[in-house]
VOGUVO-340296 format. One line per field, with one value per residue (C-alpha): y, x, z; residue in one letter; residue number from 1. Coordinates in nm, 3 decimals. Each point is the difference from the previous one (the first is absolute). Example, Ala and Ser with C-alpha at 12.3 -4.5 7.8 and 13.67 -1.06 7.14 Angstrom:
<sites>
py [-0.450, 0.344]
px [1.230, 0.137]
pz [0.780, -0.066]
resn [A, S]
resi [1, 2]
</sites>
This chain:
<sites>
py [0.000, 0.240, 0.177, 0.063, 0.333, -0.145, -0.243, -0.273, 0.028, -0.268, -0.004, -0.094, 0.302, 0.256, 0.201, 0.030, 0.134, 0.263, 0.142, 0.224, 0.379, -0.049, -0.011, -0.356, -0.086, -0.357, -0.152, -0.277, -0.228, -0.357, -0.179, -0.074, 0.365, 0.178, 0.358, -0.094, -0.100, 0.324, 0.218, -0.206, 0.199, 0.328, -0.129, -0.108, 0.346, 0.170, -0.223, 0.124, 0.367, 0.002, -0.221, 0.130, 0.226, -0.254, -0.377, -0.186, -0.346, -0.267, -0.247, -0.306, -0.019, -0.372, -0.085, 0.254, 0.022, 0.152, 0.345, 0.078, -0.119, 0.235, 0.296, -0.109, -0.049, -0.136, 0.075, -0.007, 0.168, 0.214, 0.224, 0.134, 0.267, -0.025, 0.233, -0.085, -0.306, 0.202, -0.026, 0.337, -0.065, -0.273, -0.052, -0.298, -0.104, 0.046, 0.374, 0.218, 0.082, 0.366, -0.101, -0.221, 0.272, 0.242, -0.260, -0.041, 0.372, 0.080, -0.218, 0.119]
px [0.000, 0.287, 0.165, 0.372, -0.057, -0.223, 0.191, -0.151, 0.113, -0.015, -0.009, 0.370, 0.126, -0.268, 0.192, 0.310, -0.199, -0.206, 0.296, 0.116, -0.039, -0.193, -0.377, -0.126, -0.364, -0.095, -0.316, -0.127, -0.210, -0.112, -0.065, -0.365, -0.081, -0.208, 0.076, 0.370, -0.014, -0.182, 0.267, 0.287, 0.033, 0.000, 0.284, 0.189, -0.046, 0.129, 0.308, 0.073, -0.066, 0.201, 0.285, 0.313, -0.201, -0.203, 0.001, -0.324, -0.035, -0.269, -0.041, -0.222, -0.170, -0.075, 0.370, 0.129, -0.232, 0.232, 0.061, -0.370, -0.067, 0.265, -0.175, -0.350, -0.121, -0.355, -0.114, 0.168, 0.107, 0.181, 0.281, 0.247, 0.258, 0.332, 0.298, 0.322, -0.173, -0.283, -0.366, -0.100, -0.355, -0.245, -0.307, -0.232, -0.216, 0.020, 0.068, 0.058, 0.336, -0.023, -0.023, 0.309, 0.195, -0.085, 0.123, 0.336, 0.047, -0.032, 0.303, 0.226]
pz [0.000, 0.069, -0.293, -0.018, 0.181, 0.275, 0.219, 0.216, 0.360, 0.272, 0.380, -0.009, -0.195, 0.092, 0.260, -0.217, -0.297, 0.179, 0.192, -0.285, -0.014, -0.324, 0.059, -0.025, -0.078, 0.091, -0.149, 0.230, -0.222, -0.073, -0.332, 0.090, 0.083, -0.269, 0.114, 0.016, -0.366, -0.082, 0.161, -0.146, -0.326, 0.198, 0.218, -0.315, -0.155, 0.316, -0.007, -0.354, 0.085, 0.322, -0.119, 0.175, 0.233, 0.198, 0.045, -0.069, 0.155, 0.022, 0.285, -0.031, 0.342, -0.039, -0.047, 0.255, 0.304, 0.259, -0.156, -0.062, 0.357, 0.134, -0.166, 0.099, -0.356, 0.010, -0.355, -0.339, -0.209, 0.256, -0.121, 0.256, -0.074, 0.185, 0.013, 0.186, 0.146, 0.153, -0.100, -0.150, -0.121, -0.090, -0.219, -0.021, -0.293, -0.374, 0.011, -0.304, -0.149, 0.106, 0.367, -0.031, -0.184, 0.282, 0.253, -0.176, -0.070, 0.373, 0.072, -0.283]
resn [M, A, S, D, K, V, K, E, V, S, D, A, D, F, D, S, V, I, G, S, D, T, P, C, L, V, D, F, W, A, P, W, C, G, P, C, K, A, I, G, P, V, V, E, A, L, A, E, E, Y, D, G, K, A, T, I, L, K, M, N, V, D, D, N, P, S, T, P, G, K, F, G, I, R, A, I, P, T, L, I, L, F, K, S, G, E, K, V, D, Q, V, T, G, A, V, G, K, A, Q, L, V, E, L, I, E, K, A, L]
resi [1, 2, 3, 4, 5, 6, 7, 8, 9, 10, 11, 12, 13, 14, 15, 16, 17, 18, 19, 20, 21, 22, 23, 24, 25, 26, 27, 28, 29, 30, 31, 32, 33, 34, 35, 36, 37, 38, 39, 40, 41, 42, 43, 44, 45, 46, 47, 48, 49, 50, 51, 52, 53, 54, 55, 56, 57, 58, 59, 60, 61, 62, 63, 64, 65, 66, 67, 68, 69, 70, 71, 72, 73, 74, 75, 76, 77, 78, 79, 80, 81, 82, 83, 84, 85, 86, 87, 88, 89, 90, 91, 92, 93, 94, 95, 96, 97, 98, 99, 100, 101, 102, 103, 104, 105, 106, 107, 108]
</sites>
């Protein structure tokens, strides 16, 4: 599901990837989730647009249960923006591209 710009991240490497100064948007999703599939192309487009300025990651919550648990994720899709390892903002549901752009722009 991930393009070459959107990387899959796992529980094992999560902390090392979000620790950078570059804003990092993580899409918590699952293959069976309809809204996750709907927001997928938006996430892919953001990865293209923000290439080099922000990191866009996807985490399959079925394969990686501990990270979503740590952040109290109860519904998917949930997208969390991190900067320097800290949670900056979060949205849940299949939100529009404009809302995600606003999220990323705040952290740049």
